[in-house]
C-alpha positions in Angstrom: 82.4 346.2 210.4 81.2 342.8 211.6 84.5 341.3 210.6 86.3 343.9 212.5 84.2 343.3 215.7 84.8 339.5 215.3 88.6 340.2 215.2 88.4 342.4 218.3 86.3 339.8 220.2 88.8 337.1 219.2 91.7 339.2 220.4 90.1 340.0 223.7 89.3 336.3 224.2 92.9 335.3 223.5 94.2 338.0 225.8 92.0 336.9 228.6 93.2 333.3 228.2 96.8 334.6 228.3 96.1 336.6 231.6 94.5 333.5 233.2 97.5 331.4 232.6 100.1 334.1 233.2 99.9 334.2 237.0 100.2 330.4 237.2 103.2 330.3 234.8 104.9 333.2 236.6 104.4 331.5 240.0 105.9 328.3 238.7 108.8 330.2 237.1 109.7 332.1 240.3 109.6 329.1 242.6 112.8 327.4 241.5 115.2 330.4 241.8 113.6 331.5 245.1 114.1 327.9 246.4 117.7 328.0 245.2 118.4 331.3 247.0 116.8 330.1 250.2 118.7 326.8 250.2 122.0 328.5 249.4 121.6 331.0 252.2 120.7 328.2 254.7 123.7 326.2 253.6 126.0 329.2 253.8 125.1 329.7 257.4 126.3 326.2 258.3 129.4 325.6 256.1 132.9 326.6 257.2 135.0 325.6 254.2 135.8 328.3 251.6 135.2 326.0 248.7 131.7 325.1 249.9 130.9 328.8 250.6 132.0 329.8 247.1 129.8 327.0 245.6 126.7 328.2 247.5 127.4 331.8 246.6 127.7 330.9 243.0 124.3 329.1 243.1 122.7 332.0 244.8 124.0 334.5 242.4 122.8 332.4 239.5 119.3 332.3 240.9 119.3 336.0 241.5 120.4 336.5 237.9 117.4 334.3 236.9 115.0 336.4 238.9 116.5 339.6 237.4 116.0 338.2 233.9 112.4 337.4 234.6 111.7 340.9 235.7 113.6 342.4 232.8 111.7 340.4 230.3 108.3 341.2 231.9 109.2 344.9 231.8 110.2 344.7 228.1 106.9 343.1 227.2 104.9 345.6 229.2 106.7 348.5 227.5 106.1 347.1 224.1 102.3 346.6 224.8 102.1 350.3 225.8 104.1 351.5 222.8 101.9 349.5 220.4 98.9 351.6 221.3 100.6 354.8 220.0 102.5 353.2 217.1 101.5 354.6 213.6 101.6 352.5 210.5 103.2 353.5 207.3 103.9 352.1 203.8 107.4 350.7 203.4 109.4 348.2 201.3 109.8 345.1 203.5 112.4 343.6 201.1 114.7 346.6 201.7 114.4 346.1 205.5 115.2 342.4 205.2 118.2 343.1 203.0 119.6 345.6 205.4 119.1 343.7 208.6 120.5 340.5 207.2 123.7 342.2 206.3 123.8 343.6 209.8 123.2 340.3 211.4 126.0 338.6 209.4 128.4 341.4 210.4 127.6 341.0 214.1 127.7 337.2 214.0 130.6 335.6 212.2 129.9 332.2 213.8 126.8 331.5 211.6 126.0 331.8 207.9 123.1 334.4 207.8 121.7 334.9 204.3 118.6 336.5 202.6 116.6 334.9 199.8 113.9 337.0 198.1 113.2 340.2 196.3 115.5 343.2 196.6 112.7 345.8 196.4 109.1 346.3 195.3 107.4 344.7 198.2 105.3 347.4 199.8 103.4 346.6 203.0 101.5 348.7 205.6 103.0 348.5 209.1 105.9 349.7 211.3 109.4 349.1 210.0 110.9 349.7 213.5 108.6 347.1 215.1 109.3 344.7 212.2 113.0 345.0 212.8 112.4 344.3 216.5 110.4 341.2 215.6 113.2 340.0 213.3 115.7 340.6 216.0 113.8 338.2 218.3 113.5 335.5 215.7 117.1 335.7 214.6 118.3 335.7 218.3 116.2 332.6 218.8 117.6 331.0 215.7 121.2 331.7 216.8 120.6 330.1 220.1 119.7 326.8 218.5 121.9 326.8 215.4 125.3 325.1 215.7 128.3 327.2 214.8 129.0 327.3 211.1 125.5 326.4 210.1 122.8 328.4 208.3 120.2 330.9 209.2 118.1 332.1 206.3 115.7 335.1 206.1 113.2 334.9 203.2 110.5 336.8 201.4 107.9 335.3 199.2 104.9 336.8 197.3 101.7 335.0 198.1 98.0 335.7 197.5 97.5 337.5 200.8 100.6 339.6 200.6 104.2 339.0 201.5 105.4 336.0 203.5 108.5 336.6 205.7 110.4 333.6 207.0 113.3 332.9 209.3 114.7 329.4 208.9 117.5 328.0 211.0 119.4 324.7 210.6 119.6 322.8 213.9 117.3 321.3 216.6 113.6 320.8 215.9 110.4 321.7 217.8 108.8 318.9 219.8 105.3 318.0 218.7 102.5 320.2 220.2 104.9 322.8 221.6 103.3 326.1 222.5 106.4 328.2 222.0 104.7 331.6 221.9 103.4 331.6 225.5 105.1 333.3 228.4 107.9 331.4 230.1 107.9 328.6 227.5 111.2 327.8 225.8 112.0 324.3 224.5 113.4 322.5 221.6 114.8 319.1 221.0 118.4 319.7 222.0 120.2 322.3 224.1 120.5 326.0 223.2 124.0 327.3 222.3 124.2 329.7 225.3 124.5 329.6 229.0 121.8 332.2 229.5 118.4 331.3 230.9 115.7 331.3 228.2 112.3 332.6 229.3 110.5 332.4 226.0 109.7 336.1 226.2 111.4 336.9 222.9 108.9 334.9 220.9 106.0 336.3 223.0 107.1 339.8 222.0 107.4 338.8 218.4 103.8 337.5 218.5 102.6 340.8 220.0 104.2 342.7 217.1 102.7 340.3 214.6 99.3 340.8 216.2 99.7 344.6 215.9 100.1 344.0 212.1 97.0 341.8 212.1 99.2 338.9 211.2 99.9 335.5 212.7 103.3 334.2 213.5 103.7 330.5 213.0 106.5 328.0 213.5 107.1 324.5 212.0 109.8 321.9 211.6 111.1 322.0 208.0 113.8 320.5 205.8 115.3 323.0 203.3 117.8 322.0 200.7 118.6 318.8 202.7 119.0 320.7 206.0 116.7 319.9 209.0 115.6 322.8 211.1 112.8 325.2 212.1 111.1 327.9 210.2 109.1 330.9 211.5 106.6 332.5 209.1 104.7 335.8 209.1 102.4 337.1 206.3 102.0 340.9 205.9 99.3 342.2 203.7 100.5 344.0 200.6 99.9 347.7 200.6 97.3 348.7 198.1 98.2 351.4 195.5 97.3 354.8 196.9 97.6 353.7 200.5 98.9 356.6 202.6 101.3 356.6 205.5 99.7 356.5 209.0 96.5 354.9 207.6 95.0 351.8 209.0 93.5 348.9 207.1 89.7 348.4 207.2 
């Protein structure tokens, strides 16, 4: 019971720190697109050439898209936090989930090599398979953004003392030292992402929320694997004890 209270106190403390920094981060994130919209409108009112008008319109539309993306990402995170409160846990085979989603990712993305390394079955954990798939979606989406075409993204599963360690490794750019990539509106690596979309860092924040729901910690490190430099995300899920029933919760 004392351990459980300590976990709750730690969670509340971490959440309070997140709330304290969120408003500052949000204000900073909104300032740039708002300034771009304002300057574009001011310039539009003074320019007469069609080429200049189109250029300012394009800048304004890009900034509006940025604002829409921020609101969309915030709504997604809020909906997830609400759904976590009612989400039940069940015993499922995490290896089967990884096998199935890896095949789906490869089918949908012919531009990268997406493979799975690990057990094919027999890895029972207690949690939500639907939420785990959502977490994997975020990690693989992030990996695709920073993995050059034709290079490798690898999902893995390894048995360790605490349970089962899931991993997503991608070949490509590396994390800068001391980067806090799981905070809201934080998104950076050494190198440019392979997409023109704005990156708000909300995907990894959502992945961390799902990890917290499973009483697990999501970590990221630079890693070299089979001679390939890149980044690996790791998550450890506790193995389900024999006799554990669906919809039960760990003590």
